[in-house]
C-alpha positions in Angstrom: 39.8 -54.1 56.6 42.5 -51.2 55.7 41.3 -47.6 56.2 42.2 -46.9 52.4 39.3 -49.1 51.3 36.6 -46.5 52.6 38.5 -43.1 51.8 35.7 -43.0 48.7 32.8 -42.1 51.3 34.8 -38.6 52.0 34.9 -38.2 48.3 31.2 -38.5 48.1 30.3 -36.2 51.0 33.0 -33.4 49.4 30.8 -33.6 46.0 27.5 -33.9 47.6 28.6 -30.6 49.8 30.0 -29.0 47.0 27.1 -29.5 44.5 24.6 -26.8 45.9 27.1 -23.9 46.2 28.1 -24.8 42.5 24.6 -24.6 41.2 23.9 -20.8 42.9 27.4 -19.8 41.7 26.6 -21.0 37.9 23.5 -18.7 38.3 25.5 -16.1 39.3 27.7 -16.4 36.4 25.0 -16.8 34.2 23.5 -13.9 34.9 26.8 -11.8 34.7 27.6 -13.7 31.5 24.2 -12.5 29.8 24.7 -9.3 30.6 28.6 -8.9 29.3 28.5 -11.1 26.4 26.3 -9.5 24.2 28.0 -6.3 24.5 31.1 -7.5 24.1 30.3 -9.1 21.1 28.3 -5.7 19.7 31.7 -4.1 20.4 33.5 -6.7 17.6 30.8 -5.9 15.1 31.9 -2.4 15.2 35.4 -3.1 14.1 35.9 -3.3 10.4 36.5 -6.9 8.9 36.6 -9.0 11.9 34.0 -11.1 11.3 34.2 -10.8 7.5 31.3 -8.9 7.2 28.8 -11.1 9.1 25.9 -9.2 10.6 24.7 -9.6 13.8 21.9 -12.7 13.6 21.9 -16.2 13.8 25.8 -16.3 13.6 25.8 -13.7 16.9 23.1 -15.5 18.5 24.3 -19.2 18.2 28.0 -18.1 19.2 26.9 -16.2 22.3 25.0 -19.4 23.3 27.6 -21.4 22.8 29.7 -19.1 24.8 27.1 -18.8 27.8 25.8 -22.3 27.9 28.8 -24.0 27.9 30.5 -21.6 30.3 27.7 -22.2 32.5 27.9 -25.7 32.3 31.6 -26.0 32.8 31.5 -23.6 36.0 28.7 -25.9 37.5 30.6 -29.2 37.0 33.9 -27.7 37.6 33.1 -26.6 41.3 30.9 -29.7 41.7 33.8 -32.0 40.9 37.2 -30.2 40.2 37.4 -27.9 43.4 36.9 -31.1 45.9 39.5 -33.1 44.1 41.9 -29.9 43.6 41.1 -29.3 47.7 42.0 -33.0 48.6 45.2 -33.5 46.3 46.8 -30.1 46.7 45.8 -28.8 50.0 45.0 -31.5 52.3 47.3 -33.9 50.4 45.0 -36.9 50.9 44.7 -39.8 48.3 40.8 -40.5 47.7 39.0 -42.6 45.2 36.9 -40.3 43.3 35.6 -42.7 40.6 32.4 -43.4 43.1 31.9 -39.9 43.5 31.9 -39.2 39.5 29.6 -41.8 39.1 27.2 -40.4 41.7 27.5 -37.1 40.3 26.9 -38.2 36.9 23.4 -39.6 37.8 22.8 -36.4 40.2 23.8 -34.2 36.9 21.7 -35.9 34.6 18.3 -36.0 36.9 19.0 -32.5 37.9 19.2 -31.0 34.5 16.3 -33.1 32.8 14.3 -31.6 36.2 15.7 -28.1 35.6 16.6 -27.1 32.1 15.9 -30.0 29.8 12.3 -30.7 31.5 11.0 -27.3 31.6 12.2 -27.1 28.2 10.4 -30.3 27.0 7.4 -29.7 28.5 6.8 -26.4 27.0 7.6 -28.2 23.8 4.9 -30.5 24.2 2.2 -27.3 24.0 4.6 -25.6 21.1 6.8 -26.9 18.8 10.6 -26.9 20.4 12.7 -24.3 18.2 16.3 -24.3 17.5 17.5 -21.9 20.5 16.1 -24.0 22.9 17.5 -27.3 21.5 20.9 -25.5 21.2 20.6 -24.0 25.0 20.3 -27.8 26.0 23.0 -29.0 24.0 25.6 -26.6 24.8 24.9 -26.8 28.6 25.1 -30.6 28.7 28.2 -30.2 26.6 29.8 -28.0 29.7 28.1 -30.2 32.3 29.0 -33.6 31.2 32.4 -32.6 29.1 33.9 -31.6 32.4 32.5 -34.6 33.9 34.3 -36.7 31.6 37.4 -34.5 32.0 37.5 -35.1 35.6 37.1 -38.8 35.1 40.4 -38.8 32.6 42.3 -36.7 35.3 41.4 -39.2 38.2 42.3 -42.2 36.0 45.6 -40.4 35.1 46.4 -39.5 38.5 45.8 -42.9 40.2 
């Protein structure tokens, strides 16, 4: 057996190590974005004709949600998969098969996202009707998480 056949184990261990710091960094980034983004948007509303006369309201709320939740999903997924890929490719210069790690990370994200954001929101939705805001938060977060994971699989496929 070649040593090259089992190099995917290093990739799996790397993502399992990077997932926990990614989660906590994402929580910090989300807190910072929830503080900064509304202030940036309120500044833009003082500029004349920038938003073509659109008043703060649904447009403001949805665009802030897109920015905050897609960004936090992206940061979570980027740190979990792209940071180990870039460390091993650029710094250590070791060729690793990342496909099994991406598959495991897909299931990890699906289970953890269901247990955290989606599961909590859906459980609340059983008691009261689920509003548009909760669904938008879920959709934008998952676009960030799984979109970055899809980009990682395309990146790995292209570089192998």
